[in-house]
TIDRENBA-600147 format. One line per field, with one value per atom (N, C-alpha, C, CB): chain; residue in one letter; x, y, z; atom name. Coordinates in pm, 1 decimal. Glycine has a CB too. Example, Ala and Ser with C-alpha at 12.3 -4.5 7.8 and 13.67 -1.06 7.14 Angstrom:
mol = c(A|A|A|A|A|A|A|A) $
type = c(a|a|a|a|s|s|s|s) $
c1 = c(1319.0|1230.0|1320.0|1130.8|1285.0|1367.0|1290.0|1408.4) $
c2 = c(-569.0|-450.0|-330.0|-447.3|-225.0|-106.0|3.0|-59.8) $
c3 = c(780.0|780.0|780.0|904.6|708.0|714.0|787.0|572.5) $
atom = c(N|CA|C|CB|N|CA|C|CB) $
END
This chain:
mol = c(A|A|A|A|A|A|A|A|A|A|A|A|A|A|A|A|A|A|A|A|A|A|A|A|A|A|A|A|A|A|A|A|A|A|A|A|A|A|A|A|A|A|A|A|A|A|A|A|A|A|A|A|A|A|A|A|A|A|A|A|A|A|A|A|A|A|A|A|A|A|A|A|A|A|A|A|A|A|A|A|A|A|A|A|A|A|A|A|A|A|A|A|A|A|A|A|A|A|A|A|A|A|A|A|A|A|A|A|A|A|A|A|A|A|A|A|A|A|A|A|A|A|A|A|A|A|A|A|A|A|A|A|A|A|A|A|A|A|A|A|A|A|A|A|A|A|A|A|A|A|A|A|A|A|A|A|A|A|A|A|A|A|A|A|A|A|A|A|A|A|A|A|A|A|A|A|A|A|A|A|A|A|A|A|A|A|A|A|A|A|A|A|A|A|A|A|A|A|A|A|A|A|A|A|A|A|A|A|A|A|A|A|A|A|A|A|A|A|A|A|A|A|A|A|A|A|A|A|A|A|A|A|A|A|A|A|A|A|A|A|A|A|A|A|A|A|A|A|A|A|A|A|A|A|A|A|A|A|A|A|A|A|A|A|A|A|A|A|A|A|A|A|A|A|A|A|A|A|A|A|A|A|A|A|A|A|A|A|A|A|A|A|A|A|A|A|A|A|A|A|A|A|A|A|A|A|A|A|A|A|A|A|A|A|A|A|A|A|A|A|A|A|A|A|A|A|A|A|A|A|A|A|A|A|A|A|A|A|A|A|A|A|A|A|A|A|A|A|A|A|A|A|A|A|A|A|A|A|A|A|A|A|A|A|A|A|A|A|A|A|A|A|A|A|A|A|A|A|A|A|A|A|A|A|A|A|A|A|A|A|A|A|A|A|A|A|A|A|A|A|A|A|A|A|A|A|A|A) $
type = c(x|x|x|x|x|x|x|x|x|x|x|x|x|x|x|x|x|x|x|x|x|x|x|x|x|x|x|x|x|x|x|x|x|x|x|x|x|x|x|x|x|x|x|x|x|x|x|x|x|x|x|x|x|x|x|x|x|x|x|x|x|x|x|x|x|x|x|x|x|x|x|x|x|x|x|x|x|x|x|x|x|x|x|x|x|x|x|x|x|x|x|x|x|x|x|x|x|x|x|x|x|x|x|x|x|x|x|x|x|x|x|x|x|x|x|x|x|x|x|x|x|x|x|x|x|x|x|x|x|x|x|x|x|x|x|x|x|x|x|x|x|x|x|x|x|x|x|x|x|x|x|x|x|x|x|x|x|x|x|x|x|x|x|x|x|x|x|x|x|x|x|x|x|x|x|x|x|x|x|x|x|x|x|x|x|x|x|x|x|x|x|x|x|x|x|x|x|x|x|x|x|x|x|x|x|x|x|x|x|x|x|x|x|x|x|x|x|x|x|x|x|x|x|x|x|x|x|x|x|x|x|x|x|x|x|x|x|x|x|x|x|x|x|x|x|x|x|x|x|x|x|x|x|x|x|x|x|x|x|x|x|x|x|x|x|x|x|x|x|x|x|x|x|x|x|x|x|x|x|x|x|x|x|x|x|x|x|x|x|x|x|x|x|x|x|x|x|x|x|x|x|x|x|x|x|x|x|x|x|x|x|x|x|x|x|x|x|x|x|x|x|x|x|x|x|x|x|x|x|x|x|x|x|x|x|x|x|x|x|x|x|x|x|x|x|x|x|x|x|x|x|x|x|x|x|x|x|x|x|x|x|x|x|x|x|x|x|x|x|x|x|x|x|x|x|x|x|x|x|x|x|x|x|x|x|x|x|x|x|x|x|x|x|x|x|x|x|x|x|x|x|x|x|x|x|x|x|x) $
c1 = c(-15093.4|-14958.6|-14931.1|-14937.6|-14813.2|-14773.6|-14628.4|-14793.3|-14589.8|-14452.9|-14409.9|-14440.7|-14280.0|-14223.6|-14142.9|-14134.8|-14183.6|-14118.0|-14047.4|-14220.2|-13953.4|-13881.4|-13904.0|-13729.4|-13947.6|-13963.6|-13953.5|-14099.0|-13884.7|-13870.3|-13792.9|-14003.7|-13703.5|-13624.8|-13699.4|-13575.3|-13820.4|-13900.8|-13943.4|-14024.3|-13982.3|-14027.1|-14174.7|-13942.1|-14249.7|-14392.9|-14428.7|-14472.1|-14514.2|-14568.9|-14701.6|-14587.3|-14713.8|-14831.7|-14892.7|-14795.8|-15024.1|-15098.4|-15176.1|-15193.8|-15225.7|-15305.4|-15432.3|-15339.6|-15464.4|-15583.0|-15558.7|-15685.2|-15440.1|-15408.8|-15393.6|-15280.8|-15433.7|-15408.1|-15315.8|-15542.3|-15198.6|-15100.5|-15055.9|-14979.9|-15006.8|-14950.2|-14798.8|-15003.2|-14729.3|-14583.1|-14528.2|-14535.8|-14395.7|-14333.0|-14362.7|-14179.5|-14373.5|-14417.6|-14331.7|-14415.5|-14398.6|-14333.4|-14336.1|-14403.2|-14233.7|-14223.7|-14295.2|-14080.5|-14415.9|-14492.2|-14634.5|-14492.2|-14702.0|-14842.7|-14927.4|-14881.7|-15058.5|-15148.6|-15134.3|-15294.1|-15134.2|-15120.9|-15052.3|-15044.4|-14988.3|-14924.0|-14786.1|-14911.7|-14755.8|-14627.6|-14577.1|-14639.5|-14445.6|-14385.3|-14277.2|-14326.6|-14285.9|-14184.2|-14094.8|-14248.6|-13965.7|-13872.6|-13793.7|-13777.1|-13788.0|-13712.2|-13799.3|-13661.0|-13805.9|-13884.7|-13788.6|-13967.9|-13807.0|-13716.6|-13757.0|-13710.6|-13887.6|-13936.1|-14071.6|-13944.4|-14095.9|-14226.9|-14270.9|-14223.2|-14390.5|-14444.3|-14574.4|-14465.5|-14588.8|-14713.2|-14736.4|-14708.8|-14833.2|-14867.8|-14753.8|-14989.5|-14670.8|-14564.0|-14438.2|-14528.6|-14430.1|-14312.9|-14274.1|-14196.5|-14150.4|-14099.7|-13979.6|-14062.3|-13974.6|-13858.9|-13797.1|-13898.1|-13676.3|-13608.6|-13497.0|-13552.7|-13475.1|-13370.4|-13243.3|-13417.5|-13137.3|-13009.5|-12946.8|-12914.9|-12984.3|-13089.8|-13227.4|-13055.4|-13236.0|-13364.5|-13389.2|-13369.7|-13518.1|-13556.5|-13543.0|-13702.5|-13460.7|-13437.6|-13560.5|-13313.1|-13597.0|-13709.2|-13845.6|-13704.7|-13852.0|-13980.1|-14013.8|-13976.9|-14142.7|-14188.5|-14330.4|-14181.1|-14370.4|-14505.8|-14564.9|-14507.8|-14678.2|-14745.0|-14853.2|-14805.7|-14859.1|-14954.8|-15008.9|-14890.0|-15118.0|-15178.0|-15171.5|-15324.6|-15117.2|-15109.6|-15247.5|-15001.2|-15307.1|-15440.7|-15433.0|-15512.5|-15346.8|-15333.8|-15205.8|-15455.1|-15161.6|-15054.2|-15118.5|-14945.3|-15068.1|-15127.1|-15029.7|-15253.8|-15082.5|-15003.9|-15074.9|-14981.7|-14995.9|-15051.3|-15098.0|-14948.9|-15140.2|-15184.1|-15066.4|-15247.5|-15096.7|-14992.5|-14947.6|-15043.1|-14816.0|-14761.9|-14697.3|-14659.3|-14705.0|-14648.3|-14517.0|-14746.0|-14414.6|-14283.9|-14255.9|-14171.7|-14229.2|-14207.5|-14076.8|-14326.4|-13986.3|-13861.0|-13847.9|-13740.0|-13781.9|-13756.9|-13630.9|-13877.0|-13574.1|-13459.1|-13501.5|-13332.9|-13500.7|-13549.1|-13461.8|-13553.0|-13527.3|-13463.2|-13399.9|-13357.9|-13420.6|-13362.4|-13468.1|-13279.3|-13594.4|-13700.8|-13704.7|-13686.4|-13640.2|-13635.4|-13736.3|-13492.0|-13835.7|-13939.1|-13960.9|-14072.1|-13968.3|-13991.0|-14097.0|-13858.4|-14202.4|-14306.4|-14308.0|-14445.5|-14302.7|-14303.8|-14408.8|-14163.2|-14452.1|-14544.4|-14485.5|-14682.3|-14529.9|-14480.9|-14592.2|-14356.9|-14606.6|-14700.7|-14621.2|-14819.3|-14613.2|-14533.5|-14607.4|-14502.5|-14544.8|-14609.9|-14611.2|-14539.2|-14718.3|-14731.6|-14794.2|-14816.0|-14787.0|-14857.4|-14939.5|-14758.6|-15064.4|-15151.8|-15154.9|-15296.6|-15116.1|-15111.4|-15196.2|-14965.8|-15251.6|-15327.7|-15249.0|-15471.7|-15223.7|-15145.5|-15235.3|-15086.5|-15191.2|-15267.7|-15221.3|-15259.1|-15090.5|-15039.2|-14899.2|-15038.3|-14871.8|-14738.2|-14682.5|-14740.5|-14575.2|-14514.9|-14388.9|-14482.7|-14390.3|-14275.6|-14184.7|-14321.6) $
c2 = c(16197.4|16247.9|16276.6|16373.5|16238.4|16264.9|16311.1|16140.0|16367.0|16414.6|16389.8|16566.2|16377.6|16369.9|16497.3|16240.3|16575.0|16702.5|16695.9|16819.1|16788.1|16798.1|16937.3|16768.9|16942.4|17069.0|17043.9|17136.5|17131.6|17119.0|16996.1|17117.0|16945.6|16828.7|16697.7|16841.7|16700.8|16580.5|16569.1|16582.2|16449.0|16425.0|16387.0|16313.4|16438.1|16414.9|16372.5|16541.2|16271.1|16234.2|16307.9|16077.1|16387.0|16471.5|16451.1|16618.9|16474.4|16476.4|16606.9|16351.9|16643.7|16766.1|16749.7|16799.3|16852.3|16850.5|16802.9|16765.0|16749.5|16703.0|16820.3|16618.7|16797.9|16893.9|16824.2|16943.6|16883.2|16820.8|16918.5|16771.1|16862.7|16941.5|16929.3|16894.2|17042.5|17044.4|17128.8|17100.2|17122.1|17207.8|17353.5|17182.1|17438.9|17576.5|17648.6|17652.9|17709.2|17789.9|17935.0|17773.2|18009.8|18147.8|18247.3|18186.7|18214.8|18305.2|18316.4|18255.8|18420.6|18437.5|18360.6|18588.2|18360.9|18288.1|18337.6|18302.4|18244.3|18278.7|18168.7|18407.9|18207.8|18114.1|18072.2|18176.7|17940.7|17885.9|17796.8|17806.1|17799.1|17713.9|17628.4|17798.8|17497.5|17404.2|17368.7|17276.0|17406.0|17382.1|17252.6|17498.7|17200.4|17078.4|16956.3|17075.2|16921.1|16806.2|16690.4|16840.5|16581.2|16467.2|16369.9|16394.7|16356.2|16257.4|16300.9|16117.4|16273.4|16297.4|16168.9|16417.1|16125.4|16004.4|16034.2|15895.9|15978.9|15993.7|15866.2|16119.3|15867.8|15748.2|15699.8|15775.0|15790.9|15752.3|15702.6|15869.2|15718.5|15669.5|15759.7|15654.8|15740.4|15813.2|15896.5|15716.6|16020.0|16106.1|16130.9|16241.0|16080.3|16095.6|16198.0|15960.0|16273.8|16374.8|16323.0|16501.1|16400.2|16365.1|16488.4|16303.3|16540.0|16492.2|16549.4|16524.6|16659.4|16721.3|16719.5|16865.2|16717.2|16723.2|16868.4|16669.3|16891.3|17029.5|17082.6|17037.3|17205.6|17271.8|17231.6|17244.5|17143.4|17099.2|17179.6|16948.4|17201.7|17270.9|17227.0|17424.2|17251.2|17220.5|17348.3|17104.5|17391.9|17512.6|17472.0|17594.3|17547.4|17517.6|17647.5|17431.1|17635.1|17748.4|17722.7|17771.8|17818.3|17806.8|17837.3|17902.8|17739.3|17756.9|17824.6|17621.5|17770.5|17833.1|17787.7|17800.1|17868.2|17832.2|17803.5|17945.8|17704.4|17671.1|17594.8|17590.3|17543.5|17462.7|17330.0|17536.3|17223.0|17090.1|17072.0|16984.3|16949.1|16917.9|16927.5|16777.7|16963.0|16976.0|16837.7|17059.6|16821.5|16701.3|16741.6|16629.7|16653.0|16678.6|16603.7|16637.3|16672.5|16613.2|16624.2|16683.3|16511.1|16510.5|16438.9|16441.8|16503.7|16441.5|16451.7|16507.1|16353.9|16357.8|16279.1|16302.5|16309.1|16234.5|16169.1|16327.6|16039.2|15971.7|16003.8|15820.1|16012.7|16036.2|16174.5|15931.6|16262.9|16397.6|16506.6|16423.4|16473.1|16572.0|16667.7|16649.6|16630.7|16717.6|16667.8|16721.7|16751.4|16717.0|16837.4|16675.6|16812.9|16919.5|16872.5|16959.0|16950.5|16921.5|17033.0|16906.1|16996.3|17094.5|17053.3|17107.0|17150.6|17123.3|17175.3|17186.8|17116.2|17160.3|17147.5|17078.5|17250.3|17247.2|17277.8|17349.8|17181.1|17195.3|17283.5|17056.6|17390.5|17472.5|17401.1|17608.0|17423.3|17360.2|17457.8|17231.5|17422.5|17494.1|17393.5|17570.8|17427.5|17341.6|17397.7|17333.3|17315.5|17361.6|17270.4|17366.3|17329.6|17254.9|17258.1|17314.2|17140.5|17129.8|17166.9|16985.6|17266.9|17315.0|17254.2|17464.5|17254.6|17209.3|17151.3|17324.5|17050.3|16992.1|17024.3|16836.8|17103.6|17143.9|17061.9|17295.1|16982.5|16896.6|16961.6|16760.6) $
c3 = c(-4020.4|-4007.2|-3861.4|-4093.1|-3814.9|-3678.1|-3675.2|-3590.1|-3562.2|-3546.2|-3401.9|-3583.4|-3382.0|-3248.0|-3227.5|-3228.4|-3126.8|-3099.8|-2964.9|-3102.4|-2946.3|-2820.2|-2763.5|-2839.0|-2637.8|-2568.2|-2418.4|-2604.5|-2349.6|-2205.9|-2162.8|-2142.9|-2248.9|-2214.6|-2228.3|-2076.7|-2284.9|-2302.8|-2448.6|-2209.6|-2489.4|-2626.3|-2623.6|-2694.9|-2723.7|-2732.1|-2873.8|-2690.8|-2886.5|-3017.1|-3031.5|-3031.4|-3139.7|-3157.3|-3294.9|-3137.1|-3302.4|-3427.5|-3431.1|-3441.1|-3547.4|-3557.3|-3475.3|-3705.5|-3397.3|-3313.7|-3171.4|-3376.2|-3141.9|-3006.7|-2910.9|-3007.3|-2785.4|-2678.8|-2579.6|-2609.9|-2555.6|-2467.8|-2360.4|-2548.1|-2249.3|-2141.1|-2150.8|-2000.8|-2160.4|-2170.1|-2056.0|-2308.6|-2036.8|-1937.5|-1972.6|-1930.4|-1872.2|-1893.5|-1996.3|-1762.6|-2093.8|-2196.4|-2150.2|-2336.1|-2180.1|-2133.4|-2222.6|-2121.9|-2268.7|-2354.5|-2301.4|-2501.9|-2342.9|-2309.9|-2411.3|-2307.7|-2393.4|-2483.0|-2626.0|-2436.6|-2719.8|-2860.7|-2938.7|-2876.1|-3048.2|-3140.4|-3089.5|-3280.0|-3100.3|-3059.3|-3172.7|-2924.3|-3198.5|-3300.8|-3236.5|-3417.4|-3260.1|-3213.0|-3331.0|-3150.0|-3323.8|-3433.6|-3415.8|-3446.4|-3295.3|-3269.7|-3299.0|-3123.5|-3427.5|-3472.9|-3498.2|-3602.5|-3424.5|-3434.7|-3544.6|-3302.9|-3570.7|-3665.9|-3717.9|-3601.6|-3846.2|-3906.1|-3974.1|-4007.6|-3942.1|-4002.9|-4074.2|-3897.8|-4194.7|-4269.7|-4350.3|-4363.1|-4442.2|-4518.2|-4607.1|-4602.6|-4656.3|-4748.8|-4677.8|-4837.1|-4546.4|-4473.8|-4359.0|-4567.2|-4313.5|-4198.6|-4240.5|-4084.3|-4191.8|-4211.1|-4074.2|-4281.8|-4054.5|-3926.0|-3939.5|-3876.0|-3835.8|-3837.3|-3772.1|-3767.0|-3788.1|-3728.1|-3665.5|-3832.6|-3553.4|-3465.7|-3498.6|-3324.6|-3574.5|-3605.0|-3754.7|-3551.6|-3794.3|-3934.3|-3979.3|-3956.6|-4082.3|-4127.1|-4200.1|-4219.2|-4167.0|-4231.8|-4178.1|-4376.6|-4082.1|-4027.2|-3902.5|-3994.7|-3881.6|-3762.2|-3730.4|-3780.4|-3608.2|-3564.0|-3507.4|-3458.0|-3560.7|-3513.2|-3413.5|-3632.0|-3303.7|-3198.1|-3139.9|-3087.7|-3067.6|-2999.2|-2849.6|-3045.9|-2775.6|-2630.7|-2573.3|-2571.5|-2508.1|-2451.8|-2315.3|-2440.2|-2227.4|-2095.7|-2028.1|-2007.3|-1931.8|-1841.1|-1706.2|-1831.1|-1636.8|-1507.5|-1420.8|-1526.0|-1309.5|-1217.7|-1196.5|-1082.8|-1182.1|-1159.9|-1016.6|-1194.5|-985.6|-850.8|-753.8|-845.7|-630.7|-528.9|-482.6|-408.8|-473.4|-412.0|-280.2|-506.3|-183.0|-51.9|-39.7|60.2|8.7|31.8|181.0|-54.0|243.2|388.5|417.1|464.3|488.6|529.8|680.1|459.7|737.7|880.2|911.3|958.5|1027.2|1077.0|1208.0|1096.8|1210.7|1331.4|1453.8|1308.5|1567.0|1697.1|1710.3|1720.9|1615.2|1621.2|1635.0|1497.3|1612.6|1621.4|1503.7|1746.9|1393.5|1275.6|1173.2|1214.4|1142.8|1046.4|954.3|1118.2|824.5|727.8|628.4|654.6|614.0|516.4|413.4|584.4|286.5|178.3|76.0|111.8|-1.1|-110.2|-239.6|-83.6|-353.3|-484.0|-586.3|-527.9|-670.2|-782.7|-908.2|-763.4|-998.8|-1120.5|-1221.2|-1182.3|-1271.2|-1373.6|-1508.1|-1386.8|-1584.9|-1715.9|-1814.4|-1706.5|-1942.3|-2047.6|-2125.9|-2140.6|-2151.7|-2230.8|-2372.6|-2169.1|-2471.5|-2609.6|-2697.6|-2660.7|-2803.0|-2903.7|-3033.2|-2923.6|-3091.0|-3213.8|-3331.8|-3231.0|-3410.0|-3524.2|-3655.4|-3532.3|-3681.7|-3810.5|-3795.6|-3911.4|-3878.4|-3885.6|-4023.2|-3859.2|-4028.6|-4154.7|-4179.5|-4154.6|-4285.9|-4315.5|-4416.9|-4366.5) $
atom = c(N|CA|C|CB|N|CA|C|CB|N|CA|C|CB|N|CA|C|CB|N|CA|C|CB|N|CA|C|CB|N|CA|C|CB|N|CA|C|CB|N|CA|C|CB|N|CA|C|CB|N|CA|C|CB|N|CA|C|CB|N|CA|C|CB|N|CA|C|CB|N|CA|C|CB|N|CA|C|CB|N|CA|C|CB|N|CA|C|CB|N|CA|C|CB|N|CA|C|CB|N|CA|C|CB|N|CA|C|CB|N|CA|C|CB|N|CA|C|CB|N|CA|C|CB|N|CA|C|CB|N|CA|C|CB|N|CA|C|CB|N|CA|C|CB|N|CA|C|CB|N|CA|C|CB|N|CA|C|CB|N|CA|C|CB|N|CA|C|CB|N|CA|C|CB|N|CA|C|CB|N|CA|C|CB|N|CA|C|CB|N|CA|C|CB|N|CA|C|CB|N|CA|C|CB|N|CA|C|CB|N|CA|C|CB|N|CA|C|CB|N|CA|C|CB|N|CA|C|CB|N|CA|C|CB|N|CA|C|CB|N|CA|C|CB|N|CA|C|CB|N|CA|C|CB|N|CA|C|CB|N|CA|C|CB|N|CA|C|CB|N|CA|C|CB|N|CA|C|CB|N|CA|C|CB|N|CA|C|CB|N|CA|C|CB|N|CA|C|CB|N|CA|C|CB|N|CA|C|CB|N|CA|C|CB|N|CA|C|CB|N|CA|C|CB|N|CA|C|CB|N|CA|C|CB|N|CA|C|CB|N|CA|C|CB|N|CA|C|CB|N|CA|C|CB|N|CA|C|CB|N|CA|C|CB|N|CA|C|CB|N|CA|C|CB|N|CA|C|CB|N|CA|C|CB|N|CA|C|CB|N|CA|C|CB|N|CA|C|CB|N|CA|C|CB|N|CA|C|CB|N|CA|C|CB|N|CA|C|CB|N|CA|C|CB|N|CA|C|CB|N|CA|C|CB|N|CA|C|CB|N|CA|C|CB|N|CA|C|CB|N|CA|C|CB|N|CA|C|CB|N|CA|C|CB|N|CA|C|CB|N|CA|C|CB|N|CA|C|CB|N|CA|C|CB|N|CA|C|CB|N|CA|C|CB|N|CA|C|CB|N|CA|C|CB|N|CA|C|CB) $
END
């Protein structure tokens, strides 16, 4: 059984036992429920929502919050002596999918 969920403006295909990195959730470590389920697939077929499957949810456990690798952003204007170097680390949440409730 698998499901397609939406969180943080992105869609993820998940199965029970998967560990995925999603955009940072505003909660501490513990239980998380994703209610925006777009599709559920199992052996008997596919259930698609319009836009979401009513009554479906995905239960997960938040393992940790963290930051990704640093990326360097460098801009300059030629012949002007203007140079700017910036860094960015995208925050994320690592979650483990526990159950898919259809």
